[in-house]
N, C-alpha and C positions, 0 to 999 in steps of 0.2 A: 503494499499500500503507499502511493506516495502520497507524503503530509504537504500543505502549504507550510511556506518556512515559519510563518508565524503561529500555525497550531503546532508547528514540531518546537516552539519555545517554550508552548505552555506546558506541554509535555517535560521540557528539560526543566523546567520552575516547579511542576509539582514533583518531580525525582528530586532534585535537590532539597526542597523543603522536608520531603519526607524522611532523605537519608539525614538530614541536619538533625533533627530531630527523633530519631530512631522509631517513628509512629509506622504504623499497619497501614495507611493511608496520606498519600500527597493529593494535591488538586490544586489546581490553578484555572481560571478562568480570565476574560477579557470583554471589557465592556465595549459599549457601543463607540466609544472616543479612543481605544486602542492599548487604554491604562488595563495591566494586570494586577491580580492579585493572588497570592500563594498562599495555603495553608495547609493542616492535619488537622487529622482528626483530634477531638477530644473525648477523652472517656475518665470522666471522675464521677464521682457518686453522687453529686447533685444534679450533674449535666453530662448528657452525651449526644455529638453531633460529628456527623459523616465529616469526613474533609471537606465533599463538595459545599453542605451546608455552611460552612466556615467560611470557606472563600467567597460563596455569595453574601454570606452576613457582610462580610467585608465590603463586597463590590455595593452593595444596596447602601450601605448605610454611609458610603462614600460618594453617593450622589448617582450613581447607577441607574438608569432606566430600564437597560437591558443587555443583553451578554451578545456576544458573536461567537464565541467559543466556550467551551469549558472540557478539561480533562482532568481523568482521576489516573493515579498510579497505585497499583495495589495487586496482591496475590489474588482476592477474589474480584469480585465484579462489583458495579453499581448497585445500588438496593434502588427499588423502585420510587423511594421518597427522592432519592438523590436523580436520577431521572426525569421524575415529575418537576423540580422546580428549575432543573437546567429549561425544560421544554416552556415553561411558563417564562420564563424571560428570554424566551426565544431562539434559544439553542437546539438546531434543528437533530443533532446527533453527538450525544456526548462520546468525547475520545476516550477510550480505557485502552492502560497499557500495563504491561507488568512491569516489574522493577529493575529488570533491564533494560525499559524504554520500548519494546516491542510493542506495536499498536495491536492488538486481540479487536478482532470485529467483524 
């Protein structure tokens, strides 16, 4: 699968944040202005969010109105909630890659 360079960039960002934090998931999103947001999952007793949910929340709280792309790096796949929030903000297909960056799909 050949990716747009900007889509490759968000996969790299998602891989980087996942590795840096030693997290199960890393995600990155790109908003309608081209700004990117990268995040990992949050797993606390009082709060559990996927990496996609955190990245989307960062974008929305920074003023984004829609997303051009979203990527998840994980050994598993996206949840239905991840796919739903990405779709709600205009993402046609959530990019999913393994920890090595290989896009599955």
